[in-house]
C-alpha positions in Angstrom: 104.8 212.5 67.4 104.5 210.9 63.9 105.8 214.1 62.3 108.7 214.3 64.7 109.6 210.6 64.0 109.5 211.5 60.3 112.3 213.9 60.9 110.4 217.2 61.2 112.2 219.0 64.0 109.5 221.7 64.2 107.0 219.0 65.3 109.0 218.6 68.5 108.3 222.3 69.3 104.6 221.7 68.8 104.8 218.8 71.3 106.6 220.9 73.8 104.1 223.8 73.4 101.1 221.5 73.7 102.2 219.4 76.6 104.8 221.2 78.7 102.4 223.1 81.0 100.3 220.0 81.6 103.4 217.9 82.4 104.7 220.7 84.6 101.5 220.8 86.7 101.5 217.0 86.9 105.1 216.9 88.1 104.6 219.8 90.5 101.8 218.0 92.2 104.1 215.1 92.8 107.3 216.8 93.8 106.0 220.0 95.4 108.8 222.2 94.2 108.5 224.4 91.1 112.2 224.5 90.3 112.5 220.7 90.5 109.4 220.4 88.4 110.8 222.7 85.7 114.0 220.6 85.6 112.0 217.4 85.4 109.9 218.8 82.5 113.1 219.4 80.6 114.2 215.8 81.4 110.9 214.5 80.2 111.3 216.1 76.8 114.9 215.0 76.6 113.7 211.4 77.2 111.1 211.9 74.5 113.8 212.8 72.0 116.2 210.1 73.2 113.6 207.4 73.1 111.4 208.6 70.2 112.4 205.6 68.1 111.1 203.3 70.9 107.6 204.9 70.9 104.9 202.5 69.7 102.5 204.3 67.4 99.7 202.0 68.6 100.1 203.5 72.1 98.7 206.9 73.0 101.4 209.6 73.1 100.0 211.2 76.2 100.1 207.9 78.1 103.7 207.5 77.1 104.5 211.1 78.1 102.8 210.9 81.5 104.5 207.6 82.2 107.9 209.2 81.6 106.9 212.2 83.8 105.6 209.9 86.6 108.8 207.8 86.5 111.1 210.8 86.6 109.0 212.3 89.5 109.3 209.0 91.5 113.0 208.9 90.9 113.4 212.6 92.0 111.4 211.8 95.2 113.5 208.8 95.9 116.7 210.8 95.5 115.3 213.5 97.9 114.6 210.7 100.4 111.4 212.4 101.6 108.0 213.3 100.1 107.1 216.9 99.7 103.6 218.1 99.0 102.5 221.3 97.5 101.6 223.8 100.1 98.9 226.1 98.8 100.4 229.0 100.6 104.0 228.4 99.5 105.3 230.9 96.8 105.4 229.4 93.3 108.7 230.9 92.6 111.6 229.8 94.8 113.2 233.2 94.2 110.3 235.1 95.8 109.1 234.5 99.3 106.2 237.0 98.9 105.1 236.0 95.4 101.9 234.4 94.1 100.8 231.1 95.7 98.7 228.3 94.4 95.9 229.5 96.6 96.1 232.9 95.0 95.7 231.3 91.6 92.4 229.7 92.5 89.7 231.7 90.8 87.9 234.0 93.1 84.3 234.6 92.0 83.0 234.9 95.5 81.2 238.1 96.4 81.6 238.2 100.1 84.5 237.7 102.5 82.7 235.0 104.4 82.5 232.9 101.2 86.2 233.6 100.6 87.1 232.5 104.1 85.0 229.3 103.8 86.6 228.6 100.4 90.1 229.0 101.8 89.3 226.7 104.7 87.9 224.1 102.3 91.1 224.3 100.1 93.3 223.9 103.2 91.2 221.0 104.4 91.3 219.4 101.0 95.1 219.8 100.8 95.4 218.1 104.3 93.0 215.3 103.3 95.0 214.7 100.1 98.3 214.5 102.1 96.7 211.9 104.4 95.7 209.6 101.5 98.0 206.7 100.7 100.3 207.5 97.8 98.6 205.1 95.4 95.2 206.6 96.1 96.4 210.2 95.9 98.2 209.5 92.6 95.1 208.1 91.0 92.8 210.8 92.4 95.1 213.6 91.1 95.6 212.0 87.6 91.8 211.5 87.3 90.6 214.8 88.8 93.4 217.2 88.1 94.8 215.9 84.8 91.4 214.6 83.5 92.9 211.2 82.5 90.7 208.2 81.8 90.9 205.1 84.1 92.5 203.1 81.2 95.2 205.8 80.7 96.0 205.9 84.4 96.2 202.1 84.4 98.7 202.2 81.5 100.7 204.9 83.1 101.1 203.3 86.6 101.2 199.8 85.3 98.2 198.2 87.1 94.9 196.8 86.0 92.1 199.2 85.3 90.0 197.8 88.0 92.8 198.4 90.5 92.8 202.1 89.4 89.0 202.3 89.9 89.2 200.7 93.3 91.9 203.1 94.4 89.8 206.0 93.2 86.8 204.7 95.1 88.8 204.4 98.3 90.3 207.9 97.8 86.8 209.4 97.3 85.5 207.6 100.4 88.4 208.9 102.5 88.0 212.4 101.1 84.3 212.4 101.9 85.1 211.4 105.4 87.7 214.2 105.8 85.6 216.8 104.2 82.2 215.9 105.7 82.1 219.2 107.7 81.9 221.1 104.4 79.0 219.0 103.0 76.4 221.7 103.6 78.5 224.6 102.4 80.0 223.2 99.2 
């Protein structure tokens, strides 16, 4: 970001290459629609350019970037007037009803079909359990587990104290354990 602020246009391309896929995945988990997520990724980077002068160098760039992505995702959901969640069996491309799904993209190292079936049932149960979490808990869980963000970063992004983030994570984990207890012996 420093190089971009110094006027090196090529530095922006480095930022896009480095972060666009992560931001896309983050937004996709929030909005549940790949084409909307693609549009929002572009909007995120437009905001980065537009607000580059306002970036505080003492802040972490990824925290600022995820904050922009989160806010745009929330705005998009508000405009849609309903929440959508990613269906693991929904085609990734809106153009192709028979295309690859998120479930297809989960690595398959299982030797037997019974293991594959159990894994598929677990993923479907996990998706359902995540949908049933309150939004605040789901958001923290996904940022921590899927994006690998630290509690401090999550707190900065969503604008709450770090202890609140930890508390939401604890409640999310407790709820998920309850929903997924049937899989305790098999996972």
